[in-house]
C-alpha positions as CSV (number, residue, x, y, z in Angstrom):
1,M,0.2,0.0,-0.1
2,D,1.3,3.5,-1.1
3,V,1.4,6.3,1.2
4,E,0.0,8.2,-1.8
5,I,-3.6,7.0,-1.8
6,I,-3.6,7.9,2.0
7,F,-3.2,11.6,1.0
8,K,-5.5,11.0,-1.8
9,I,-8.1,10.1,0.6
10,A,-7.1,12.6,3.1
11,G,-7.3,15.4,0.5
12,I,-10.5,14.3,-0.7
13,G,-11.8,14.9,3.0
14,I,-10.1,18.1,3.3
15,L,-11.6,19.3,0.3
16,T,-15.2,17.8,0.8
17,A,-15.1,19.6,4.8
18,V,-14.2,23.1,3.2
19,I,-16.7,22.9,0.4
20,G,-19.2,21.8,3.4
21,Q,-18.4,24.5,5.5
22,I,-19.0,27.2,2.9
23,L,-22.0,25.6,1.5
24,K,-23.3,25.5,5.2
25,N,-22.4,28.8,5.8
26,S,-24.0,29.9,2.6
27,G,-27.7,28.5,3.9
28,K,-27.5,25.9,1.2
29,D,-27.3,23.0,3.8
30,D,-28.9,20.6,1.4
31,I,-26.2,20.9,-1.1
32,S,-23.6,20.9,1.5
33,T,-25.2,17.6,2.4
34,L,-25.1,16.3,-1.0
35,A,-21.7,17.3,-1.5
36,T,-20.4,15.7,1.6
37,L,-22.0,12.6,0.4
38,A,-20.4,12.5,-3.1
39,G,-17.2,13.1,-1.2
40,V,-18.0,9.9,0.8
41,V,-18.8,7.7,-1.9
42,I,-15.6,8.7,-4.0
43,V,-13.4,7.7,-1.4
44,L,-15.7,4.2,-1.0
45,F,-14.9,3.5,-4.5
46,M,-11.7,4.5,-3.9
47,V,-11.6,1.8,-0.7
48,I,-13.5,-1.1,-2.7
49,G,-11.2,-1.0,-5.6
50,M,-8.3,-1.5,-3.0
51,I,-10.0,-4.4,-1.3
52,S,-10.9,-5.7,-4.8
53,E,-7.6,-6.0,-5.5
54,L,-6.3,-7.5,-2.3
55,F,-8.8,-10.4,-2.6
56,T,-7.3,-11.1,-6.0
57,T,-3.8,-10.8,-4.6
58,I,-5.0,-13.4,-1.9
59,K,-6.6,-15.7,-4.5
60,S,-3.9,-15.7,-6.4
61,M,-1.6,-16.9,-3.7
62,F,-3.9,-19.9,-2.7
63,N,-4.1,-20.8,-6.3
64,F,-0.3,-21.2,-6.4
65,A,-0.1,-23.0,-3.2
66,S,-2.4,-25.9,-4.6
67,V,-0.3,-26.0,-7.6
68,L,2.6,-26.9,-5.4
69,P,3.4,-31.0,-5.3
70,F,2.9,-32.1,-1.8
71,I,6.2,-33.1,0.0
């Protein structure tokens, strides 16, 4: 896992928080909620992609282990 992905998630979180506060202070609470929800969905898709890669790696490890002859 790279540190880069952590910075991306943190950046999206900070950007979402700033946009949410700006919209909330201007009286647009509904749009602020939608912007926050959009940020959460974006990060969720990123995490789902990483979990998918993890499961693929684990599956390939176990498939490799089943090919080895018994000693």
